[in-house]
C-alpha positions as CSV (number, residue, x, y, z in Angstrom):
1,M,37.3,43.4,-15.3
2,Q,36.6,42.8,-19.0
3,K,33.0,43.0,-20.1
4,Y,31.9,40.8,-23.0
5,D,29.1,41.3,-25.4
6,L,28.2,37.6,-25.0
7,L,29.3,35.0,-22.4
8,I,28.5,31.4,-23.4
9,V,28.5,28.9,-20.6
10,G,29.4,25.4,-21.8
11,A,32.1,24.3,-24.3
12,G,30.4,21.1,-25.3
13,I,29.2,20.5,-28.8
14,S,26.0,22.6,-28.5
15,G,27.9,25.6,-27.0
16,L,30.7,25.4,-29.6
17,A,28.3,25.2,-32.6
18,S,26.1,28.0,-31.2
19,A,29.2,30.2,-30.7
20,F,30.4,29.5,-34.2
21,H,27.2,30.6,-35.9
22,I,26.6,33.5,-33.6
23,K,30.1,34.9,-34.3
24,K,29.7,34.3,-38.0
25,D,26.4,36.1,-38.0
26,N,27.7,38.9,-35.7
27,P,31.5,39.2,-36.5
28,D,31.9,42.4,-34.3
29,L,30.7,40.7,-31.1
30,N,33.2,40.2,-28.3
31,I,32.4,36.6,-27.2
32,C,33.9,34.4,-24.5
33,I,33.1,30.7,-23.8
34,V,33.6,29.5,-20.2
35,D,33.7,25.9,-19.1
36,K,34.4,24.1,-15.8
37,W,36.7,21.5,-17.4
38,G,40.3,22.1,-18.4
39,T,39.5,22.1,-22.1
40,Y,36.6,21.8,-24.6
41,A,34.1,18.9,-25.0
42,Q,35.0,17.1,-21.8
43,G,31.5,16.7,-20.4
44,N,28.8,14.5,-22.1
45,T,30.1,15.3,-25.6
46,A,33.1,13.2,-24.8
47,K,31.0,10.3,-23.5
48,S,28.7,10.1,-26.5
49,D,28.1,7.1,-28.8
50,A,29.0,9.7,-31.5
51,A,26.7,8.3,-34.1
52,F,24.5,10.2,-36.6
53,R,21.3,9.4,-38.6
54,D,18.6,11.1,-40.6
55,V,16.2,8.2,-40.1
56,F,13.5,10.0,-38.1
57,T,9.7,10.0,-38.5
58,S,9.5,13.5,-37.1
59,E,10.0,16.1,-39.8
60,T,11.7,18.5,-37.3
61,N,14.2,15.8,-36.3
62,Y,14.8,14.9,-39.9
63,K,15.5,18.5,-40.9
64,L,17.9,19.1,-37.9
65,A,19.8,15.9,-38.4
66,S,20.0,15.7,-42.2
67,S,21.2,19.3,-42.6
68,S,23.9,18.8,-39.9
69,I,25.0,15.6,-41.6
70,S,25.4,17.5,-44.9
71,F,27.5,20.1,-43.2
72,Y,29.7,17.6,-41.5
73,R,30.2,15.6,-44.8
74,D,31.3,18.8,-46.6
75,V,33.7,19.7,-43.8
76,Q,35.3,16.3,-44.1
77,K,35.4,16.5,-47.8
78,A,37.1,19.9,-47.6
79,G,40.0,18.2,-45.7
80,F,39.2,18.4,-42.0
81,N,38.9,14.8,-40.7
82,L,35.9,14.3,-38.4
83,G,36.3,10.5,-38.3
84,M,33.0,10.3,-40.2
85,H,32.0,6.9,-41.6
86,F,28.8,6.3,-43.5
87,N,28.5,2.7,-42.3
88,G,24.7,3.0,-41.8
89,Y,22.1,2.6,-39.0
90,L,20.5,-0.8,-38.8
91,F,17.2,-1.0,-37.0
92,L,16.3,-4.7,-36.3
93,M,12.5,-5.1,-36.2
94,D,9.7,-7.6,-35.8
95,E,7.2,-8.1,-38.7
96,V,4.6,-5.6,-37.3
97,C,7.1,-2.8,-36.9
98,L,8.9,-3.3,-40.2
99,N,5.6,-3.3,-42.2
100,S,4.1,-0.3,-40.3
101,P,2.9,2.8,-42.2
102,S,5.6,4.9,-40.5
103,I,8.4,2.7,-41.7
104,N,7.0,2.5,-45.2
105,K,6.9,6.3,-45.2
106,L,10.5,6.5,-44.1
107,L,11.6,4.2,-46.9
108,R,10.2,6.7,-49.4
109,K,11.8,9.7,-47.6
110,V,15.3,8.7,-46.6
111,K,18.1,6.8,-48.4
112,S,17.6,3.4,-47.0
113,K,17.0,-0.3,-47.7
114,V,15.5,-3.4,-46.1
115,L,17.3,-6.5,-45.0
116,D,15.5,-9.8,-44.8
117,R,16.1,-12.5,-42.2
118,S,18.8,-14.3,-44.2
119,D,20.7,-11.0,-44.7
120,I,20.6,-10.5,-40.9
121,S,21.7,-14.1,-40.1
122,D,24.7,-13.6,-42.5
123,L,25.8,-10.7,-40.2
124,G,26.1,-13.0,-37.2
125,I,22.7,-12.2,-35.6
126,Q,20.2,-14.8,-34.5
127,T,16.7,-13.8,-35.7
128,S,14.9,-16.2,-33.4
129,P,16.1,-16.2,-29.8
130,D,15.8,-19.3,-27.7
131,P,12.0,-19.6,-27.0
132,E,12.4,-19.9,-23.2
133,A,14.7,-16.9,-23.1
134,A,12.4,-15.0,-25.3
135,R,9.5,-15.7,-23.0
136,I,11.3,-14.8,-19.9
137,M,12.9,-11.6,-21.2
138,N,10.2,-10.5,-23.6
139,L,12.5,-10.8,-26.6
140,K,11.1,-10.3,-30.1
141,S,11.9,-12.3,-33.1
142,I,13.7,-10.4,-35.9
143,Y,11.7,-10.3,-39.1
144,G,14.0,-7.9,-40.9
145,G,15.9,-4.7,-40.7
146,L,15.8,-1.1,-41.9
147,V,19.2,0.3,-42.9
148,G,19.6,4.1,-43.0
149,E,22.4,4.7,-45.5
150,N,23.0,8.4,-44.8
151,C,24.0,7.4,-41.3
152,G,27.0,6.2,-39.4
153,I,29.6,7.1,-36.8
154,M,32.0,10.0,-36.1
155,E,34.5,11.1,-33.5
156,P,33.2,13.7,-31.1
157,D,36.6,15.1,-30.2
158,L,37.4,15.8,-33.9
159,L,34.1,17.5,-34.5
160,A,34.6,19.7,-31.4
161,K,38.2,20.4,-32.5
162,Y,36.9,21.7,-35.9
163,Y,34.6,24.2,-34.2
164,V,37.3,25.3,-31.7
165,K,39.7,25.9,-34.5
166,E,37.2,28.0,-36.4
167,L,36.3,29.9,-33.2
168,E,39.9,30.7,-32.4
169,N,40.3,32.0,-36.0
170,L,37.3,34.2,-35.5
171,G,38.7,35.7,-32.3
172,V,36.4,34.0,-29.7
173,D,38.0,33.8,-26.2
174,F,37.9,30.7,-24.0
175,E,38.1,30.5,-20.2
176,F,38.5,27.0,-18.9
177,N,38.6,25.7,-15.3
178,T,35.9,28.2,-14.7
179,R,33.0,26.8,-12.7
180,V,29.8,28.8,-12.8
181,N,28.0,28.8,-9.4
182,K,25.0,31.0,-10.2
183,L,23.4,33.7,-12.3
184,N,23.3,37.1,-10.7
185,L,20.0,39.0,-11.3
186,S,19.9,42.8,-11.0
187,P,17.2,45.4,-11.7
188,R,17.5,47.5,-14.8
189,S,17.0,50.6,-12.7
190,K,18.8,50.2,-9.4
191,L,17.6,51.9,-6.2
192,N,20.5,50.5,-4.1
193,F,18.1,49.2,-1.5
194,P,18.7,45.9,0.3
195,G,16.7,43.0,-1.2
196,E,16.8,44.1,-4.9
197,P,15.6,43.1,-7.4
198,F,12.0,43.4,-6.1
199,I,9.1,41.7,-7.8
200,W,8.0,44.9,-9.5
201,Q,11.5,45.7,-11.0
202,D,12.5,44.9,-14.5
203,K,15.3,42.3,-14.2
204,F,18.3,41.1,-16.2
205,V,21.3,38.9,-15.7
206,E,24.1,41.2,-14.8
207,S,26.9,38.7,-14.3
208,I,27.7,35.1,-13.5
209,D,29.3,34.1,-10.2
210,T,32.3,31.8,-10.8
211,N,35.2,30.4,-8.9
212,K,37.3,33.1,-10.6
213,G,35.0,35.9,-9.5
214,D,32.0,37.6,-11.3
215,L,32.1,37.7,-15.1
216,I,30.1,40.4,-16.8
217,A,28.4,40.6,-20.2
218,D,25.5,42.2,-22.0
219,Q,24.1,38.9,-23.1
220,F,24.4,35.3,-21.8
221,L,23.9,31.9,-23.4
222,L,23.6,28.7,-21.4
223,A,24.7,25.6,-23.3
224,T,25.1,23.7,-20.1
225,D,23.4,20.4,-20.9
226,V,22.3,18.5,-17.8
227,W,23.7,21.2,-15.5
228,T,21.2,23.8,-16.8
229,N,18.7,23.1,-14.0
230,D,21.3,24.0,-11.4
231,L,21.6,27.5,-12.9
232,L,18.0,28.1,-13.9
233,S,16.1,26.7,-10.9
234,P,17.4,29.2,-8.4
235,I,16.1,32.1,-10.5
236,G,12.7,30.5,-11.1
237,I,13.1,29.4,-14.8
238,D,12.1,25.9,-15.9
239,S,14.6,24.2,-18.2
240,F,12.0,21.5,-19.2
241,T,14.8,18.9,-19.2
242,R,16.0,16.2,-16.8
243,P,19.3,14.3,-16.6
244,K,19.2,10.6,-17.6
245,K,22.3,8.5,-17.0
246,V,23.6,6.4,-19.9
247,Q,26.3,3.8,-19.4
248,V,28.6,2.6,-22.3
249,F,30.6,-0.6,-22.3
250,Q,33.4,-1.4,-24.8
251,V,33.2,-5.1,-25.4
252,Q,35.6,-7.4,-27.3
253,S,35.8,-11.0,-28.5
254,E,37.1,-13.0,-31.4
255,G,33.7,-13.1,-32.9
256,I,33.1,-9.4,-32.5
257,T,36.5,-8.7,-34.2
258,K,35.2,-10.5,-37.3
259,M,31.7,-9.0,-37.2
260,I,33.0,-5.4,-37.0
261,M,34.5,-5.7,-40.5
262,K,31.3,-6.7,-42.2
263,R,29.8,-4.1,-44.5
264,V,26.1,-3.5,-45.1
265,T,26.3,-0.1,-46.7
266,G,28.9,2.6,-47.5
267,D,32.4,2.3,-49.0
268,E,34.1,0.8,-45.9
269,D,34.1,-2.6,-44.3
270,I,32.5,-1.4,-41.0
271,F,29.4,-3.0,-39.3
272,P,26.5,-0.6,-39.1
273,F,25.4,1.0,-35.9
274,T,22.7,-1.5,-34.8
275,I,19.7,-1.3,-32.6
276,L,18.1,-4.6,-31.2
277,P,14.3,-4.9,-31.4
278,S,13.6,-5.3,-27.7
279,P,15.1,-4.1,-25.5
280,T,16.5,-1.5,-27.8
281,I,20.2,-1.9,-27.0
282,D,22.7,-0.1,-29.2
283,L,25.7,-1.7,-30.7
284,R,28.1,0.9,-31.9
285,P,31.1,-0.4,-33.9
286,D,34.6,1.0,-33.2
287,P,36.7,0.1,-36.2
288,K,39.9,1.2,-34.6
289,S,39.8,-1.2,-31.7
290,R,37.4,-3.7,-33.5
291,T,35.1,-3.6,-30.5
292,F,31.4,-2.8,-30.0
293,W,30.3,0.0,-27.7
294,I,27.2,-1.1,-25.9
295,S,24.6,1.2,-24.4
296,Y,20.9,1.4,-23.6
297,S,18.8,4.4,-22.9
298,E,16.6,3.0,-20.1
299,G,13.1,4.3,-19.4
300,I,11.3,3.1,-16.3
301,G,13.8,1.7,-13.8
302,Q,16.5,4.3,-14.2
303,G,15.8,7.5,-12.2
304,F,16.5,11.1,-13.1
305,S,19.6,12.0,-11.1
306,L,22.9,13.8,-11.6
307,E,26.3,12.7,-10.5
308,E,29.4,14.8,-10.6
309,N,31.6,11.9,-11.9
310,P,29.3,9.1,-13.2
311,T,30.8,5.7,-13.7
312,A,29.5,2.6,-15.5
313,D,28.4,-0.4,-13.4
314,T,29.7,-3.8,-14.8
315,E,27.0,-5.6,-12.9
316,Y,24.4,-3.6,-14.7
317,Y,26.0,-4.9,-18.0
318,S,26.2,-8.5,-16.8
319,N,22.7,-8.7,-15.4
320,N,20.9,-6.7,-18.0
321,L,22.6,-6.0,-21.3
322,Y,24.7,-9.1,-21.6
323,T,21.8,-11.5,-21.0
324,V,20.0,-10.0,-24.0
325,L,23.0,-9.6,-26.3
326,R,24.1,-13.3,-26.0
327,E,20.6,-14.4,-27.2
328,Y,20.7,-12.3,-30.3
329,V,24.5,-12.2,-31.1
330,P,26.5,-15.3,-30.4
331,A,29.8,-13.4,-30.7
332,F,29.0,-11.9,-27.3
333,I,29.0,-15.3,-25.5
334,E,32.8,-15.4,-25.0
335,S,33.2,-11.6,-24.8
336,K,34.7,-9.3,-22.2
337,I,34.5,-5.7,-21.2
338,V,37.7,-3.8,-22.0
339,A,36.6,-0.3,-21.0
340,S,33.5,1.5,-19.7
341,W,32.2,5.0,-19.1
342,A,29.0,6.9,-18.3
343,G,27.4,10.2,-19.1
344,F,24.0,11.8,-19.2
345,Y,21.4,12.7,-21.7
346,S,19.7,16.1,-21.3
347,M,16.2,14.6,-21.7
348,N,13.4,16.8,-23.0
349,N,10.5,14.5,-22.2
350,M,8.0,16.4,-24.2
351,D,9.2,15.3,-27.6
352,G,12.9,14.5,-27.3
353,T,14.1,17.5,-29.3
354,Y,16.1,20.6,-28.5
355,V,14.6,23.4,-26.4
356,L,15.5,26.9,-27.3
357,E,14.3,29.7,-25.0
358,R,15.1,33.3,-24.3
359,R,14.3,35.2,-21.1
360,M,15.6,38.7,-20.3
361,N,19.1,38.9,-21.8
362,L,19.6,35.1,-21.3
363,S,19.3,32.5,-24.1
364,V,19.2,28.8,-23.4
365,V,19.9,25.8,-25.8
366,N,19.2,22.5,-24.1
367,G,17.4,19.2,-24.3
368,S,19.3,17.5,-27.0
369,S,18.1,14.2,-25.5
370,G,21.1,12.2,-26.7
371,S,21.2,13.5,-30.2
372,G,23.4,16.6,-29.7
373,I,26.2,15.6,-32.0
374,M,24.0,14.6,-34.9
375,K,21.9,17.8,-34.7
376,A,24.5,20.3,-33.3
377,D,25.2,22.4,-36.5
378,S,21.5,23.0,-37.0
379,A,21.0,23.7,-33.3
380,G,23.8,26.3,-33.5
381,R,22.1,28.0,-36.5
382,L,18.8,28.1,-34.6
383,T,20.5,29.4,-31.5
384,S,22.1,32.2,-33.5
385,A,18.7,33.1,-34.9
386,L,17.2,33.1,-31.3
387,F,20.1,35.3,-30.1
388,S,19.6,37.8,-32.9
389,G,15.8,37.9,-32.7
390,R,15.2,36.4,-36.1
391,E,12.0,34.6,-36.7
392,S,13.5,31.6,-38.4
393,A,16.9,30.0,-39.2
394,R,18.1,28.8,-42.5
395,L,19.9,25.5,-42.1
396,Y,22.9,24.4,-44.1
397,D,20.9,22.5,-46.7
398,G,18.6,25.5,-47.3
399,S,15.6,24.3,-45.3
400,E,14.2,26.6,-42.7
401,I,12.8,26.1,-39.2
402,R,10.9,28.7,-37.1
403,V,12.7,29.4,-33.9
404,A,9.5,29.6,-31.9
405,D,8.8,26.0,-33.0
406,L,11.5,24.8,-30.6
407,G,10.6,27.2,-27.8
408,I,8.1,26.6,-25.0
409,S,5.2,29.0,-25.4
410,N,4.4,28.2,-29.0
411,R,6.3,24.9,-29.4
412,K,5.4,23.0,-32.6
413,V,7.4,19.8,-32.9
414,D,5.9,16.6,-34.3
415,L,6.5,13.6,-32.1
416,E,9.1,11.0,-33.0
417,T,7.8,7.4,-33.3
418,L,11.2,5.7,-34.1
419,I,12.5,5.8,-30.5
420,I,15.7,4.1,-29.5
């Protein structure tokens, strides 16, 4: 059986980006990526809204996202299409929110602009919902909108394909259709007694148990998203994350077809990724099909649970999302669902940002909280620094982040206030 220097579990965007930067920083390492699916990026990466933004009040989030965006932009400029469109992020807000100190600070920090009520009405959005509907459903009137201009949408399969192509060129191996059942702990100094390892023995991960037998390596990295708990809990390590189901509905109508081609920012006639004021439902334009992808990251009311093959519930859309959408966007009144899917966010409920942790010979990158694609390149650079034992990681744009700031013991992440 071949023994690797590093085995990475998970061929989603976090695992691919981490493998890429670890291999670039350590070219002599023999690395293999294993995944339970038949190919790469078939888990929650494939089910993402696939949008990106640098509009964050948290300085940590801003650094992670803005640097990754810069990297992706340069990759696309160099000729590898990522399906990247800078059509903007539009946050619709009431008067109090739009005039808050945090939003005023954002306007000075990021490339952005403000839309007034007439601008928003011109986009086909009602700024004042029906009073009775607003009362019953706690809908807010829209006073204006903040548009992040260094923001937009991309295609997750193309981004994943870029990393895979680079990894193959670097000589990284892949083992698909490989389901990891558990991590096998062993003592550093074996006594060959039944019941090892004992509590007083120095332990390490010797191998991983899979449907293809045990796989052995010197080092292991878990980039297993919402499945991380299944592997860490049996050996007594807390992942500090929980799975939260997110449903996405692809919706079409004549009015939506016309809306999709309205430009707010950028060089293309594409409607911005838009967030309603309350509830904060997402409208993600898909210019190819001229539809909106509709999703909502529900708080109280949606439990933490994990399904093997999650599906979207059309009744959930009809009874919840549609009732709000039709009040704000008349184009949804005569709309229909043409497709739907569901996935999970790996939620870090401390601060909604990546968790990087190392125990024994095991590194973990987890807790992307729904922003894995937009921060993946930066997360990969941080994971490489964690793996190599470096104190900090230099991101693509030259900024630096201390690895311990995203750890558990000495975590130092400023809280995000612009939550969607």
